N, C-alpha and C positions, 0 to 999 in steps of 0.2 A: 387520182389518180383512172385510171381508163378499164373497160366495162372486158373482158374476158371474153370470146368466140373461137368454141369449140366446137367441128364441124367431121365427121368422117364414118363411120361403117365397122361394123361389128358384123364379125365375119368366123362363124359356123362351119368343123371341118366335116364333120356328121352328123344325120338326124337326131340322133343325142344331146349334144351339146345343142340343137335349135330346140324339142325339149327344153332343157334346165336352163334355159333363155324363156322362155313360154314362163318357163314354170313362177320362175323369182321377177322379172321385170316388173310388175303392174306396184309389187311389194318399192322395190327398185327407186321407183317413177314420183311412186307418192313421199317418199324423207328426204328426196333431192328437188323436188318443188317446196316443200315445207322449210328448208332452210334457212335459215335471214341469207342475203342478199345472191338466191336463184332467180335467178328477172325468166329466162322459157329453160325450160328441163322437155327435153320429144326423144325416143323413142320409137322407131315405125319397121313393119317391115318392108320389104321392096317386095320388085316383082322372085324372087326369088330365097324360097323358102329356111336358104340358110345364113341369107344375111341380113341387117337391117342400120336403117339410113339415124348415123345421131347429129343430133345438135343439144348441144346448151350457149347457155350463153351464164355470167354471174358480172357480181360489180365493180368489179373489181382484184386483187391476186390475190388477196388474204385470205379471201371469199375464196376463189376458186383452189386453192392448197388445202382450204379446212376437208373442202366437199372431195375432194381428194385421198384426203387423209381418212376421211368416213369412211367413205369406198374401200381402201384398200381392208377396215378393220372388218367391214361389213360381210353380211352371210351372202351379198350379190359378189363382192368384190371374193371372197373363196373362193365359191364353188362357178365362177368363171374366171379364173383366175386363167388358164388356160387357154382360152378364148378369145384369137389376132382380134387384132384392132388397130385400122387404120385411123389417124387425125391427126387435122392439122389444129395448130390450137394459136390465133390473133392477139397481138393487148400485150404480155410479157414481156419483158424487155430481152431487150437484144445481148 
């Protein structure tokens, strides 16, 4: 199996959304980096205070899917569910 790479942006519409991201991001990053199979995980602010750059790598599709499931069931997943995401994913079967 090949590594899965996700790149893109987390795009807030309001300063309130950005505050939610800043408040909950450190725990989300810590939990994700601790997941077995997480190769790298970075969410960094851009020059626009409402946009974050996202880069993730996982060892394989199974690990990536487990990550997605964990995130959906997490506090991060709940509080950021309405925030727009623009992602490209490489390594998944077509």
